Rosetta silent file (secondary structure, phi, psi, omega in degrees, C-alpha in Angstrom):
SEQUENCE: MASIDVTVRGAGIFGLSIAWACARAGAAVRVVDPYGPGAGSSGGIVGALAPHVPENWNPKKAFQLESLLMAEAFWAEVEAVGGVAPDYARSGRLQPVADEAGLELARARAVTAGDLWGEAAVWEVIGAESAGHFAPQTPTGWLIRDTLSARMSPRRASAALLAALSAMGVEVVREAEDSGQVLWATGWQGLRALSEALGKPVGAGVKGQSALLRFDAGDAPQVFAGGLHIVPHHDGTVAIGSTSERDFVDPSSCDAQCDALVERAVAVMPVLHGAEVVERWAGVRPRARSRAPMLGPWPGREGHFIANGGFKIGFGMAPKVAEVMGELLLNGRDGIPEGFRVEDSL
SCORE:     score description
SCORE:     0.000 S_00000001
   1 L     0.000  134.287  179.388    0.007    0.011   -0.001 S_00000001
   2 L   -69.575  -38.957 -179.511    1.317    3.457   -0.923 S_00000001
   3 L  -146.119  153.540 -178.460   -0.396    5.095    2.049 S_00000001
   4 L  -116.852  128.308  177.687   -2.390    3.933    5.027 S_00000001
   5 L   -83.896  -37.718 -177.929   -5.535    5.665    6.197 S_00000001
   6 E  -136.371  127.877  169.602   -5.946    3.651    9.416 S_00000001
   7 E  -102.680  122.327  177.884   -3.456    1.721   11.529 S_00000001
   8 E  -104.078  116.561  176.408   -5.124   -0.765   13.821 S_00000001
   9 E   -99.426  109.202 -177.902   -2.988   -1.865   16.741 S_00000001
  10 L   121.678  120.273 -177.574   -4.299   -5.159   18.079 S_00000001
  11 L  -109.300   39.252  170.396   -5.550   -8.179   16.154 S_00000001
  12 L   -92.719 -165.044 -172.588   -8.218   -9.351   18.598 S_00000001
  13 H   -65.347  -38.994  176.975  -11.907   -9.186   17.924 S_00000001
  14 H   -66.689  -47.135  179.099  -12.270   -5.443   18.269 S_00000001
  15 H   -59.535  -48.027 -179.971   -9.216   -4.650   16.144 S_00000001
  16 H   -64.673  -41.461 -178.388  -10.107   -7.073   13.367 S_00000001
  17 H   -69.572  -37.805  178.599  -13.767   -6.054   13.236 S_00000001
  18 H   -69.639  -40.225  173.931  -12.972   -2.354   13.112 S_00000001
  19 H   -56.332  -41.665  177.584  -10.350   -3.004   10.423 S_00000001
  20 H   -63.473  -44.214  179.378  -13.053   -4.817    8.456 S_00000001
  21 H   -63.731  -38.766  179.689  -15.510   -1.965    8.802 S_00000001
  22 H   -70.500  -39.868 -179.717  -12.911    0.552    7.617 S_00000001
  23 H   -67.079  -40.675  177.796  -11.797   -1.605    4.728 S_00000001
  24 H   -59.525  -33.189 -178.690  -15.433   -2.135    3.606 S_00000001
  25 L   -80.846    1.040  178.123  -15.779    1.662    3.559 S_00000001
  26 L    98.662   -0.173 -178.225  -12.842    1.952    1.175 S_00000001
  27 L   -77.741  151.745  172.942  -10.060    2.903    3.551 S_00000001
  28 L   -84.771  119.741 -170.679   -6.512    1.623    3.272 S_00000001
  29 E  -125.992  144.033  166.865   -5.961   -0.283    6.528 S_00000001
  30 E  -131.112  138.042  178.829   -3.072   -2.080    8.192 S_00000001
  31 E  -108.499  132.514 -176.058   -3.341   -4.214   11.325 S_00000001
  32 E  -125.029  124.673  174.850   -0.343   -4.489   13.661 S_00000001
  33 L  -150.096  116.488 -179.317    0.042   -7.000   16.468 S_00000001
  34 L   -65.534  -19.805 -177.077    3.402   -8.228   17.742 S_00000001
  35 L   -97.998  -10.748 -177.668    1.864  -11.376   19.149 S_00000001
  36 L    93.133  168.578 -175.565   -0.163  -12.285   16.032 S_00000001
  37 L   -66.703  140.169  174.473   -3.964  -12.505   15.486 S_00000001
  38 L    63.844   25.052 -174.523   -6.109  -13.860   18.284 S_00000001
  39 L   -78.110  -21.225 -179.351   -3.188  -14.226   20.662 S_00000001
  40 L   -95.289 -139.509 -176.651   -5.111  -12.854   23.649 S_00000001
  41 H   -67.574  -18.482  178.303   -8.592  -13.532   24.958 S_00000001
  42 H   -72.652   -5.736  176.223   -9.965  -13.525   21.397 S_00000001
  43 H   -97.653   20.733 -177.598   -8.248  -16.887   20.947 S_00000001
  44 L   -78.774 -165.759 -169.593  -10.488  -18.559   23.561 S_00000001
  45 L  -128.226   -6.683 -170.911  -12.930  -21.435   23.151 S_00000001
  46 L   -80.974  -69.358  174.563  -16.323  -20.494   24.695 S_00000001
  47 L    77.716   36.995  175.657  -18.089  -18.189   22.247 S_00000001
  48 E   -89.591  115.150  177.099  -21.324  -17.412   24.097 S_00000001
  49 E  -103.536   90.203 -171.948  -23.114  -14.430   22.594 S_00000001
  50 L  -124.437  140.352 -175.512  -25.792  -13.824   25.185 S_00000001
  51 L   -80.700  161.188  168.906  -27.876  -10.766   25.977 S_00000001
  52 L   -70.920  162.857 -179.980  -28.349   -8.987   29.274 S_00000001
  53 L   -63.741  144.904 -176.221  -31.721   -9.571   30.921 S_00000001
  54 L   -81.254   70.868  177.217  -34.538   -7.531   29.351 S_00000001
  55 L  -161.982  169.348  179.140  -35.195   -5.084   32.193 S_00000001
  56 L    46.392   54.323 -170.085  -33.719   -1.909   33.736 S_00000001
  57 L   -62.254  143.834  179.770  -32.891   -0.754   30.216 S_00000001
  58 L  -150.845  174.315 -178.041  -29.801    1.379   29.647 S_00000001
  59 H   -62.958  -31.244  179.807  -27.516    2.377   26.704 S_00000001
  60 H   -66.490  -42.526  178.236  -25.250   -0.624   27.201 S_00000001
  61 H   -66.438  -41.558  179.498  -28.167   -3.072   26.891 S_00000001
  62 H   -65.623  -39.943  177.767  -29.573   -1.225   23.895 S_00000001
  63 H   -62.763  -43.835  179.956  -26.187   -1.176   22.184 S_00000001
  64 H   -64.652  -41.088  178.344  -25.763   -4.900   22.840 S_00000001
  65 H   -60.667  -49.228 -179.859  -29.217   -5.691   21.504 S_00000001
  66 H   -59.924  -42.026 -179.681  -28.547   -3.849   18.266 S_00000001
  67 H   -64.189  -43.640  177.883  -25.172   -5.554   17.889 S_00000001
  68 H   -61.308  -36.700  177.641  -26.632   -9.041   18.472 S_00000001
  69 H   -73.045  -24.350  177.281  -29.291   -8.349   15.870 S_00000001
  70 H   -80.043  -18.320 -164.914  -26.613   -7.185   13.391 S_00000001
  71 H   -61.218  -43.303 -174.165  -24.464  -10.281   13.934 S_00000001
  72 H   -61.698  -45.219  179.435  -26.016  -12.692   11.447 S_00000001
  73 H   -68.240  -39.569 -178.732  -25.638  -10.302    8.483 S_00000001
  74 H   -60.397  -49.699 -176.217  -22.211   -9.159    9.689 S_00000001
  75 H   -76.805  -26.035  175.094  -20.741  -12.643    9.857 S_00000001
  76 H   -66.274  -39.197  177.919  -22.438  -13.810    6.694 S_00000001
  77 H   -70.590  -38.051  177.438  -20.713  -11.045    4.749 S_00000001
  78 H   -60.284  -44.012 -179.801  -17.348  -11.782    6.396 S_00000001
  79 H   -66.058  -42.322 -177.705  -17.751  -15.441    5.351 S_00000001
  80 H   -63.813  -36.594  179.627  -18.857  -14.533    1.840 S_00000001
  81 H   -77.130  -46.195 -173.904  -15.783  -12.326    1.256 S_00000001
  82 H   -93.230  -18.359 -179.947  -13.180  -14.490    2.897 S_00000001
  83 L    78.967    9.656  179.452  -14.558  -17.978    2.428 S_00000001
  84 L  -116.707  128.045 -178.812  -14.059  -19.024    6.041 S_00000001
  85 L   -81.118  136.343 -179.816  -17.031  -19.830    8.272 S_00000001
  86 L   -87.703    2.958 -176.307  -17.033  -18.313   11.781 S_00000001
  87 L    61.260   41.119  176.434  -19.229  -21.088   13.249 S_00000001
  88 L   -89.834  137.656  174.876  -21.912  -18.487   13.985 S_00000001
  89 E  -155.776  130.435  175.211  -25.435  -19.709   14.773 S_00000001
  90 L   -87.703   79.353 -169.788  -28.306  -17.927   16.539 S_00000001
  91 L   -98.841   -3.212  175.013  -29.254  -21.118   18.268 S_00000001
  92 L    86.283 -174.727 -174.885  -30.764  -19.603   21.465 S_00000001
  93 E  -152.509  147.481  174.532  -30.203  -20.341   25.126 S_00000001
  94 E  -119.803  141.674  175.741  -31.746  -22.270   28.037 S_00000001
  95 E  -137.049  137.677  177.090  -31.565  -21.368   31.738 S_00000001
  96 E   -73.917  150.295  175.014  -33.019  -23.291   34.668 S_00000001
  97 L  -102.438  119.254 -167.974  -35.581  -21.664   36.979 S_00000001
  98 L   -79.190  -33.146 -173.674  -34.497  -22.286   40.546 S_00000001
  99 L  -159.500 -176.537 -176.274  -37.654  -21.504   42.579 S_00000001
 100 H   -65.212  -38.149  178.482  -41.049  -19.835   42.611 S_00000001
 101 H   -62.875  -42.485  178.503  -39.592  -16.366   42.994 S_00000001
 102 H   -65.311  -33.799  176.572  -37.372  -17.029   39.995 S_00000001
 103 H   -64.859  -43.185  178.532  -40.381  -18.236   38.034 S_00000001
 104 H   -64.587  -41.942 -179.346  -42.330  -15.086   38.752 S_00000001
 105 H   -67.550  -39.464  179.887  -39.356  -12.941   37.759 S_00000001
 106 H   -65.402  -36.487  178.258  -38.776  -14.904   34.527 S_00000001
 107 H   -71.095  -32.390  175.706  -42.431  -14.465   33.501 S_00000001
 108 H   -67.350  -39.698  178.533  -42.217  -10.737   34.238 S_00000001
 109 H   -67.998  -28.035  175.119  -39.119  -10.500   32.036 S_00000001
 110 H   -60.144  -35.772  177.879  -41.050  -12.258   29.248 S_00000001
 111 H   -72.083  -45.879  179.237  -43.330   -9.220   29.242 S_00000001
 112 H   -68.006  -30.486  175.806  -40.555   -6.664   29.283 S_00000001
 113 H   -61.558  -40.847  178.295  -38.731   -8.576   26.533 S_00000001
 114 H   -60.242  -37.351  179.498  -41.807   -8.099   24.348 S_00000001
 115 H   -72.567  -42.504 -170.090  -41.583   -4.334   25.016 S_00000001
 116 H   -88.943  -39.547 -179.233  -37.809   -4.000   24.622 S_00000001
 117 H   -89.998  -19.111 -175.854  -36.993   -6.627   22.006 S_00000001
 118 L    61.375 -137.117  179.248  -40.198   -6.338   20.022 S_00000001
 119 L   -90.938    2.490 -175.463  -40.547   -9.068   17.438 S_00000001
 120 L   -70.610  -30.018 -177.244  -36.825   -9.456   16.996 S_00000001
 121 L  -159.774  165.955 -176.260  -36.465  -12.138   19.647 S_00000001
 122 L  -123.714  137.759  168.054  -38.341  -14.049   22.340 S_00000001
 123 E  -119.334  120.054 -174.160  -37.787  -14.543   26.070 S_00000001
 124 E  -147.273  163.293  175.659  -40.181  -17.138   27.426 S_00000001
 125 E  -106.598  126.543 -179.428  -40.759  -19.755   30.130 S_00000001
 126 E  -125.394  159.652  172.692  -41.118  -23.355   28.917 S_00000001
 127 E   -73.923  144.162 -178.755  -41.544  -26.751   30.501 S_00000001
 128 H   -59.374  -31.795 -177.098  -38.383  -28.812   30.774 S_00000001
 129 H   -65.119  -18.202  179.872  -40.032  -31.670   28.918 S_00000001
 130 H   -98.207    6.921 -170.513  -40.144  -29.565   25.738 S_00000001
 131 L   -89.039  -10.205 -178.759  -36.510  -28.512   25.800 S_00000001
 132 L    90.661 -171.747 -169.378  -34.912  -31.463   24.023 S_00000001
 133 L   -79.080  -22.684 -173.692  -31.998  -33.706   24.903 S_00000001
 134 L  -110.917   79.811 -176.492  -29.411  -30.958   25.744 S_00000001
 135 L  -141.726  150.284 -177.912  -31.056  -29.117   28.666 S_00000001
 136 L   -79.148  157.497  170.012  -30.033  -28.380   32.268 S_00000001
 137 L   -66.123  141.497 -179.684  -31.592  -29.898   35.322 S_00000001
 138 L  -139.119  124.049 -174.893  -34.156  -27.576   36.810 S_00000001
 139 L   -66.294  -22.423 -178.285  -35.694  -27.971   40.273 S_00000001
 140 L   -96.411  -10.108 -173.802  -38.966  -26.355   39.288 S_00000001
 141 L    82.182    4.593 -179.432  -39.467  -28.157   35.986 S_00000001
 142 E  -118.552  151.168  178.172  -39.300  -24.831   34.166 S_00000001
 143 E  -132.634  151.074  169.439  -36.688  -23.262   31.903 S_00000001
 144 E   -94.919  132.444  177.106  -36.133  -19.834   30.435 S_00000001
 145 E  -121.469  130.298  171.830  -35.657  -19.900   26.677 S_00000001
 146 E  -127.309  151.442 -177.118  -34.499  -16.983   24.605 S_00000001
 147 L  -108.191   10.200  177.844  -33.971  -16.770   20.864 S_00000001
 148 L   -88.543  -34.475 -177.652  -31.534  -13.782   20.919 S_00000001
 149 L   -65.186  147.598 -177.832  -28.517  -15.671   22.147 S_00000001
 150 E  -138.842  169.304  176.429  -26.054  -17.032   19.625 S_00000001
 151 E  -129.500  158.721  169.123  -22.830  -19.010   19.595 S_00000001
 152 L  -160.579  162.844  174.171  -19.623  -18.853   17.600 S_00000001
 153 L   -90.298  115.693  178.069  -16.092  -20.165   17.689 S_00000001
 154 H   -52.865  -40.686 -178.384  -13.825  -17.296   18.702 S_00000001
 155 H   -67.894  -44.633  179.303  -10.928  -18.824   16.825 S_00000001
 156 H   -70.052  -32.068  176.305  -12.891  -19.440   13.647 S_00000001
 157 H   -63.847  -42.698  176.885  -14.404  -15.966   13.846 S_00000001
 158 H   -63.052  -41.107  178.230  -10.909  -14.491   14.014 S_00000001
 159 H   -66.800  -36.371  178.663   -9.805  -16.664   11.091 S_00000001
 160 H   -65.234  -42.405  176.105  -12.883  -15.633    9.114 S_00000001
 161 H   -63.911  -40.187  179.655  -12.059  -11.930    9.659 S_00000001
 162 H   -62.758  -43.500 -178.298   -8.413  -12.488    8.729 S_00000001
 163 H   -65.177  -41.422  178.558   -9.445  -14.211    5.499 S_00000001
 164 H   -64.531  -43.159  179.955  -11.932  -11.428    4.649 S_00000001
 165 H   -63.777  -41.443  178.407   -9.361   -8.729    5.396 S_00000001
 166 H   -61.309  -42.517  177.623   -6.773  -10.519    3.225 S_00000001
 167 H   -61.653  -26.398  178.107   -9.298  -10.661    0.385 S_00000001
 168 L   -89.016    0.118  179.805   -9.712   -6.895    0.791 S_00000001
 169 L    86.030   16.603 -178.209   -5.956   -6.336    0.586 S_00000001
 170 L   -88.544  124.313  176.147   -5.445   -5.613    4.304 S_00000001
 171 E   -83.034  143.963  170.819   -2.061   -6.583    5.756 S_00000001
 172 E  -119.999  110.742 -170.867   -1.765   -8.041    9.239 S_00000001
 173 E  -127.000  166.588 -177.597    1.840   -7.583   10.381 S_00000001
 174 L   -88.819  -29.794 -179.439    3.803   -7.844   13.595 S_00000001
 175 L  -143.109  141.655  175.652    5.586   -4.476   13.399 S_00000001
 176 L  -170.678  154.582  174.480    4.903   -1.235   11.529 S_00000001
 177 L   -76.926  154.884  173.171    5.024    2.512   12.080 S_00000001
 178 L   -64.363  140.022  177.318    1.859    4.476   12.782 S_00000001
 179 L  -149.399  134.612 -179.327    0.236    5.896    9.705 S_00000001
 180 L    70.292 -155.159  172.573   -3.068    7.768    9.314 S_00000001
 181 E   -66.097  142.006 -175.770   -5.581    7.461   12.160 S_00000001
 182 E  -121.597  120.030  179.098   -4.353    5.033   14.833 S_00000001
 183 E  -104.619  127.866  177.966   -6.724    2.725   16.682 S_00000001
 184 E  -102.616  108.753  177.155   -5.544    1.020   19.864 S_00000001
 185 L  -125.933   63.957 -164.860   -7.394   -2.255   20.470 S_00000001
 186 L  -107.410   21.332  168.840   -4.681   -3.843   22.582 S_00000001
 187 H    65.659 -157.817 -171.270   -6.592   -5.767   25.250 S_00000001
 188 H   -64.456  -34.445  176.603   -5.785   -5.949   28.907 S_00000001
 189 H   -68.269  -30.485  175.097   -2.169   -4.945   28.493 S_00000001
 190 H   -68.527  -38.167  174.297   -3.375   -1.909   26.584 S_00000001
 191 H   -62.116  -39.647  177.474   -5.618   -0.966   29.510 S_00000001
 192 H   -64.315  -43.987  179.762   -2.652   -1.146   31.789 S_00000001
 193 H   -66.609  -37.052  178.921   -0.579    1.001   29.482 S_00000001
 194 H   -66.794  -38.856  175.656   -3.414    3.522   29.101 S_00000001
 195 H   -58.394  -43.876  178.237   -3.759    3.690   32.908 S_00000001
 196 H   -63.880  -42.905 -177.677   -0.061    4.517   33.190 S_00000001
 197 H   -66.336  -35.620 -177.324   -0.294    7.142   30.434 S_00000001
 198 H   -92.718   -9.393  178.394   -3.288    8.889   31.969 S_00000001
 199 L    75.008   13.627  178.190   -2.148    8.527   35.560 S_00000001
 200 L  -142.388  147.392  177.772   -5.417    6.911   36.581 S_00000001
 201 L   -72.858  119.648  179.478   -6.660    3.286   36.561 S_00000001
 202 L  -107.899   -5.979 -179.871   -9.069    2.866   33.597 S_00000001
 203 E   164.080  179.532 -175.607   -9.353   -0.854   33.722 S_00000001
 204 E  -159.030  171.649  177.169   -7.589   -4.141   34.244 S_00000001
 205 E   -90.917  141.369  171.109   -7.312   -7.748   33.117 S_00000001
 206 E  -122.017  120.105 -178.787   -9.494  -10.523   34.524 S_00000001
 207 E   -73.394  142.815  174.120   -8.217  -14.002   33.954 S_00000001
 208 E  -134.399  138.547  175.312  -10.647  -16.682   32.757 S_00000001
 209 E  -112.637  146.373  178.780  -10.274  -20.434   32.492 S_00000001
 210 E  -148.956  170.836 -177.385  -12.435  -22.679   30.324 S_00000001
 211 E  -139.289  153.836  179.736  -12.615  -26.240   29.041 S_00000001
 212 E  -124.568  124.717 -179.386  -13.659  -27.992   25.843 S_00000001
 213 E  -107.856  149.899  173.706  -15.365  -31.404   25.938 S_00000001
 214 E   -85.663  102.265  178.654  -15.816  -33.908   23.141 S_00000001
 215 L  -160.156  124.348 -177.827  -19.622  -34.140   22.936 S_00000001
 216 L   -94.890  106.146  179.875  -21.823  -33.655   19.895 S_00000001
 217 L   -99.470    6.126  179.511  -24.964  -31.714   20.871 S_00000001
 218 L    63.377 -134.924 -179.260  -25.865  -30.871   17.301 S_00000001
 219 L   -98.727   26.182 -177.380  -27.652  -27.529   16.991 S_00000001
 220 L   -63.559  151.117  175.862  -28.936  -27.500   20.544 S_00000001
 221 L   -61.651  153.603  169.708  -29.187  -24.149   22.364 S_00000001
 222 E   -69.930  163.339 -179.559  -26.417  -23.094   24.719 S_00000001
 223 E  -124.437  138.603  171.363  -27.063  -23.356   28.441 S_00000001
 224 E  -122.109  114.063 -174.529  -26.441  -20.822   31.199 S_00000001
 225 E  -151.511  134.996  175.980  -26.694  -22.466   34.601 S_00000001
 226 L    59.847   30.029 -179.018  -24.954  -22.013   37.923 S_00000001
 227 L    79.700    2.298 -179.832  -22.925  -19.124   36.496 S_00000001
 228 E  -103.727  142.416  165.954  -21.593  -21.297   33.700 S_00000001
 229 E   -96.645  126.552 -178.760  -21.877  -20.942   29.943 S_00000001
 230 E  -122.047  108.987 -164.923  -22.192  -24.369   28.292 S_00000001
 231 E  -122.220  110.375  172.125  -21.915  -23.887   24.512 S_00000001
 232 E   -70.490  140.507  175.212  -22.275  -26.581   21.812 S_00000001
 233 E  -118.987  159.597 -171.554  -20.186  -26.050   18.709 S_00000001
 234 L   -66.168  -17.058 -175.035  -20.591  -27.351   15.197 S_00000001
 235 L   -91.056   15.235  179.194  -17.414  -29.528   15.361 S_00000001
 236 L    83.579   22.177  176.195  -18.820  -31.945   17.981 S_00000001
 237 E  -121.148  164.655  173.158  -17.502  -30.157   21.036 S_00000001
 238 E  -131.242  125.941 -179.450  -19.007  -28.338   23.989 S_00000001
 239 E   -95.309  144.647  177.964  -17.245  -25.386   25.638 S_00000001
 240 E  -129.919  128.848  179.260  -17.592  -24.585   29.342 S_00000001
 241 E  -167.447  166.417   -1.132  -16.565  -21.297   30.901 S_00000001
 242 L  -146.921  164.125  169.914  -15.440  -19.365   32.619 S_00000001
 243 L   -74.391  166.864  173.884  -13.701  -18.382   35.843 S_00000001
 244 L  -135.017  106.044 -172.564  -13.218  -14.722   36.740 S_00000001
 245 E  -123.477  109.159 -178.909   -9.911  -14.156   38.500 S_00000001
 246 L   -82.616  -24.736  177.483   -8.795  -10.609   39.257 S_00000001
 247 L  -109.536  121.947 -178.910   -5.683  -11.787   41.073 S_00000001
 248 L  -156.025  159.265  176.743   -3.436  -14.107   39.100 S_00000001
 249 L  -107.897  -50.477 -178.506    0.248  -14.771   38.453 S_00000001
 250 L  -105.099  113.955 -178.130    0.370  -16.786   35.225 S_00000001
 251 L   -64.134  -25.638 -170.995   -2.134  -15.523   32.613 S_00000001
 252 L  -112.471    8.556 -178.953   -2.112  -18.702   30.589 S_00000001
 253 L   -89.870  144.930  173.902   -1.997  -21.490   33.207 S_00000001
 254 L  -106.955  146.341 -177.797   -4.895  -23.796   34.044 S_00000001
 255 L  -141.596 -158.763 -176.557   -5.379  -25.206   37.525 S_00000001
 256 H   -62.666  -22.368  178.031   -7.955  -26.891   39.749 S_00000001
 257 H   -65.437  -31.271  176.451  -10.413  -24.105   39.074 S_00000001
 258 H   -70.377  -41.149  176.432  -10.693  -25.338   35.518 S_00000001
 259 H   -61.325  -37.136 -178.911  -11.371  -28.900   36.638 S_00000001
 260 H   -67.267  -30.512  174.158  -14.068  -27.540   38.931 S_00000001
 261 H   -57.399  -45.816 -178.357  -15.807  -25.944   35.921 S_00000001
 262 H   -64.332  -43.480  178.919  -16.200  -29.375   34.339 S_00000001
 263 H   -61.882  -40.070  177.478  -17.511  -30.878   37.534 S_00000001
 264 H   -66.554  -38.436  179.562  -20.056  -28.095   37.929 S_00000001
 265 H   -64.611  -42.211 -179.996  -21.152  -28.467   34.301 S_00000001
 266 H   -66.868  -30.942  178.087  -21.719  -32.188   34.677 S_00000001
 267 H   -65.190  -37.099  179.642  -23.765  -31.539   37.824 S_00000001
 268 H   -93.255  -15.544  178.904  -26.251  -29.390   35.934 S_00000001
 269 L  -132.540   78.224 -176.836  -25.917  -31.320   32.647 S_00000001
 270 H   -59.619  -19.648  177.711  -25.544  -35.029   33.476 S_00000001
 271 H   -60.060  -20.572 -179.752  -25.591  -35.819   29.771 S_00000001
 272 H   -85.797   -2.438 -178.858  -21.976  -34.569   29.741 S_00000001
 273 L   -59.214  130.204  178.017  -20.813  -37.207   32.244 S_00000001
 274 L    83.658   -1.005  177.821  -17.782  -39.079   30.933 S_00000001
 275 L   -68.807  138.851 -178.925  -17.205  -36.692   28.035 S_00000001
 276 E   -70.012  133.731  172.513  -13.491  -36.319   27.199 S_00000001
 277 E   -82.917  112.768 -175.932  -11.821  -33.013   28.037 S_00000001
 278 E   -99.472  -11.032  175.012   -9.974  -32.238   24.780 S_00000001
 279 E  -163.664  143.158  168.266   -8.613  -28.812   25.816 S_00000001
 280 E  -118.568  140.723 -175.806   -8.175  -26.538   28.789 S_00000001
 281 E  -136.470  145.109  174.826   -7.640  -22.854   28.087 S_00000001
 282 E  -140.233  143.042  179.498   -6.730  -19.754   30.100 S_00000001
 283 E  -163.877  173.258 -176.157   -6.385  -16.114   29.107 S_00000001
 284 E  -116.259  125.794 -176.999   -6.921  -12.586   30.342 S_00000001
 285 E  -100.915  142.709 -179.184   -9.889  -10.475   29.268 S_00000001
 286 E   -83.046  123.516  178.191   -9.871   -6.653   29.321 S_00000001
 287 E  -118.086  114.545  177.011  -12.366   -5.080   31.694 S_00000001
 288 E   -70.236  153.345  179.805  -12.850   -1.336   31.592 S_00000001
 289 L   -60.701  -33.269 -179.279  -13.509    0.448   34.886 S_00000001
 290 L   -75.395  -13.393 -177.305  -16.929    1.479   33.584 S_00000001
 291 L    73.919   -2.320  172.840  -17.741   -2.165   32.781 S_00000001
 292 L  -105.287  157.085  172.805  -18.864   -1.084   29.293 S_00000001
 293 L   -52.498  143.988 -178.654  -16.604   -1.228   26.221 S_00000001
 294 E  -101.788  114.438 -172.351  -14.289    1.737   26.124 S_00000001
 295 E  -130.924  146.972  170.714  -14.531    3.613   22.803 S_00000001
 296 E   128.723 -173.967  178.094  -13.404    6.952   21.437 S_00000001
 297 E   -60.183  144.675  171.985  -10.493    9.335   21.134 S_00000001
 298 L   -74.357  117.730 -175.860   -7.399    8.854   23.299 S_00000001
 299 L   -57.902  124.404  177.561   -7.548   11.853   25.639 S_00000001
 300 L    76.834   13.296 -179.526   -4.853   14.389   24.763 S_00000001
 301 L  -133.297   92.999 -174.878   -3.406   12.368   21.875 S_00000001
 302 L   -58.461  131.973  175.157   -4.585   13.715   18.542 S_00000001
 303 L    83.902    2.625 -178.536   -5.314   11.144   15.872 S_00000001
 304 E  -118.639  142.742 -171.918   -5.260    8.199   18.272 S_00000001
 305 E  -135.797  158.957 -178.189   -8.336    6.226   19.347 S_00000001
 306 E  -120.641  139.357  165.828   -9.269    3.478   21.798 S_00000001
 307 E  -141.517  104.062 -172.219  -11.473    0.356   21.437 S_00000001
 308 E  -154.655  177.568  175.054  -10.999   -1.874   24.437 S_00000001
 309 L    79.229   27.409  177.826  -12.767   -3.422   27.441 S_00000001
 310 L   -65.327  -25.226  177.958  -14.820   -6.064   25.682 S_00000001
 311 L    46.358 -118.475 -175.507  -14.394   -8.365   28.688 S_00000001
 312 L   -89.125   -8.352 -171.695  -16.978  -11.164   28.349 S_00000001
 313 L  -119.034   16.927 -174.946  -19.129   -9.541   25.655 S_00000001
 314 H   -59.820  -44.553 -178.403  -16.567   -8.494   23.089 S_00000001
 315 H   -69.313  -35.885  177.209  -17.697  -10.880   20.315 S_00000001
 316 H   -68.418  -35.810 -179.508  -21.341  -10.002   20.853 S_00000001
 317 H   -79.691  -17.489 -166.062  -20.554   -6.268   20.800 S_00000001
 318 H   -58.914  -43.059 -179.329  -18.165   -6.438   17.843 S_00000001
 319 H   -58.014  -43.859 -178.192  -20.555   -5.711   14.913 S_00000001
 320 H   -75.631  -37.636  174.858  -21.848   -2.485   16.471 S_00000001
 321 H   -59.818  -42.524  179.543  -18.439   -1.457   17.845 S_00000001
 322 H   -65.038  -40.034  179.958  -16.994   -1.829   14.370 S_00000001
 323 H   -63.975  -47.784 -175.909  -19.743    0.254   12.834 S_00000001
 324 H   -66.844  -44.616 -179.171  -19.449    3.067   15.405 S_00000001
 325 H   -72.086  -30.241  172.462  -15.657    3.200   15.405 S_00000001
 326 H   -61.265  -43.488  176.817  -15.459    3.005   11.655 S_00000001
 327 H   -64.364  -38.310  179.827  -17.692    6.042   11.394 S_00000001
 328 H   -69.008  -46.781 -175.521  -15.619    7.920   13.968 S_00000001
 329 H   -66.791  -41.237 -171.545  -12.254    7.086   12.412 S_00000001
 330 H   -93.316  -33.280 -172.344  -13.212    7.764    8.761 S_00000001
 331 H  -121.630   -2.261 -178.332  -15.936   10.394    8.986 S_00000001
 332 L    68.653   17.321 -179.809  -15.623   11.978   12.396 S_00000001
 333 L   -90.776  124.662 -173.385  -19.157   10.955   13.295 S_00000001
 334 L  -101.975  101.925  175.671  -19.490   10.281   17.005 S_00000001
 335 L  -109.461   21.661 -178.090  -22.108    7.668   17.726 S_00000001
 336 L   -72.351  126.384 -178.222  -20.611    6.452   20.996 S_00000001
 337 L   -74.624  163.463  176.823  -23.366    5.837   23.533 S_00000001
 338 L   -57.785  133.566  179.138  -23.478    7.152   27.076 S_00000001
 339 L    92.408   -6.570 -175.767  -21.163    5.307   29.379 S_00000001
 340 L  -102.403   -5.889 -176.346  -18.844    3.987   26.675 S_00000001
 341 E   -75.683  156.850  177.158  -16.305    6.813   26.388 S_00000001
 342 H   -57.137  -40.521 -179.755  -12.772    6.573   27.667 S_00000001
 343 H   -60.254  -24.580  178.467  -13.579    9.426   30.060 S_00000001
 344 H   -68.201  -13.303  178.166  -16.299    7.290   31.638 S_00000001
 345 H  -105.628    3.943  178.944  -13.582    5.064   33.091 S_00000001
 346 L   -84.105    0.000    0.000  -11.462    7.882   34.462 S_00000001
């Protein structure tokens, strides 16, 4: 490329998605990551794209809803251009109802989901007998089912974006000088560096461990039970995650906490008993101080921008984050919602 309009630093889900949005708009883009694509938390194994509960509405929930509804078309276009499938499927989710109070709350949320989600998706209470073979144990005999949740393979999604970017002529390199507008999507270590640069803590890394089992659940919905995401994938595996560890020494090590995840998953999903553990994974996810994704200009640094803090919802937020940041970088249009700015974490 003779000249670069946008330099994206970081080849995780935010960096690759924003690079894609800019390239689609005709910009000359280069992605730079010294560790390679998907080297951080975007190289994980869980891939649960799940909405917040449909109540107490706020800009974060509204943004997430729009992004989840954009996802099918977003990933279909990525696959069409690059020829690599991201393993995306809007297959829904099941959650057990623990007691009568939980049942009353779940039914109330079914009403608010109708108001907030409209006809785009359903949140409903169903009997366990109608849930199929891949469903959690439920003490009340009732389950929550929603049709907004989706699943994807983080690694295949990253590979799909890389293939699409390559087809668009975008380089992904380990070292390069800044050129044009510069976007920093550098994960938890970027949050640490930003905190040092601004003299205030703006976020930190939270370690997560997860496991992958050999079990073919077909196109069954994912399960959220006992604080666990249990996610079937198209390749005959089921992912289980994740821990949340604010204090850690080794970012990539797995320990007894990972084994406990599997034990807890089998307790709520006995069908998984005896399934082979084919992989254990650990990594550090970036969590902004505001708990929302951190988007916008780098304070006091002209021409530099931040997209960070995806934490557990980065893949679900990626389509909308890419749209908003692409508009900001290329056209100066600021569509960042309340609570998402860098200043909101200061």
